[in-house]
N, C-alpha and C positions, 0 to 999 in steps of 0.2 A: 391537577393531572397526576396520575400514578406513573411512577417510574417503571420501565420494563425490567422485570426481575432477571432476565437473561442478559448477561453482559455482551456487548458487541465484541466481535472477534476481529483482530487486526493481524494481518500477516506482515511481518517486518523482514525485509530482505536487504542484506548488505554483505559484501565479502569481507568487510572489516568487523571481526567478531566483537571488538569493544564497542562499536557503534550499535550493533544489534543488542548487546547486553544492556547498555545504558538506556536506549530507547525502550526496550522491553520492560525494564525496571520502572521507568517513568509511566508507561502506559498501564502496567499492572497496578501501580499505586493510584492511578486515576480511575480504576475500576474496570479496565478492559481485560478481556482474555487475549493472549498473545501467542502466535505461532511464529517461530523463528526459522529463517532459512538463510543460507550463506551464498547462494547464487541463483540465477533465474530458473535453471532446471529443477533444483531442489524446491524452489517456490512453486513451480508448476505442479510438481508431484503433491505438494501440500494442498494446493487448491483443489485437486481432484479428490482428495481424501477428507476434506473438512469444509464446513460452512464458514465462509469468510465475509465480513461486512465491508472491509476496506483493506487495500494493499498499500503499504508504504515501502517503496523500493529505491535503491540506489540506481544510478544510471550505469556507471562504469564498473562492470563485474565480469569475471571470466565465465566461460561456458555459454551463458545466455545473459545478455545485458538487459538493463531495465526497459529500454524501448522495445526490445524483442518480447520480453515478458508482457508488457502492457499491450502490445499488439495481439498476442495470443489471447489474453483476457478479453479484449474488445471483440475479437473474432469468434468467441465461443458464447452461444446464447445462454448457456448455463450460468454465466457470470454477468448477465445483464443487470445494470444498476450497481455493480460493485465499483466504487471509485478507486482510482489509482493516483496516489500522490508520489511524486518523484523527488528524491534528494539528489542534488548535483553539487559538484565542486564549484566553488564560487567562480562566476564568470562563464561557466559552461552553459551553453544554450543550444536547444534543438532548432534546426531549421524548421520553418513553418510546414514544409512538406513532411518532415519526420513527425512533427507534433500532430498533424491532421490524421484522424483515424486511429490514433494510438489509445484513446480512452483516458489519457492523462488529464486529470481535472486541475492539477496545480503542481508547480515546481517550487521547491524550497532549497535555498542555498545552504551548503555546509560551510562553516559551522552554523548551527541553527539554535535558536532559543527554545528550550523545552516548553516554555509557556506558549510561545507562538505556535509551535508544532501541535500542542494540544488544542489550541483554539482552532487551527485549520482542520484538524481531524474532526472535532465536534461540529464545525460548520459543514463539512462535507458529508458527515453521517446524517445530519439533519435533512439533507437534500436527497437522500437515497430512497429508493423503492425497496420492496422486500428483496432479500439476499439473492435468491435464485428463482428462476421460473420453474414450474413443475416439469419434471423430466418425463 
């Protein structure tokens, strides 16, 4: 089977710049294209301007938190099939009502293993449909 020559694009969103930088470095080293954002509103702007295959977002951020961003993504037909993985502080959990309809496919605790993060990203990208529906 031939590899897709176009790298998958991942939007990494976290208000802690060092986390964005470390995750972006690991993802680029693994062959992904990466877009960086530092809050949910900036991420939303990035989504409108770029083709993104997966969103990796923190939950607790100023301006627009991760669940708010995930709900916007889930509610916009342009992003159908774009999985959202959420990073959370250890022990932080969403109520089932918050999780429902958010489009979040998986939650990972901080601190996280880069190896496990890459495994989960690969697994969730394997389950996706094409990036966007035709506009």
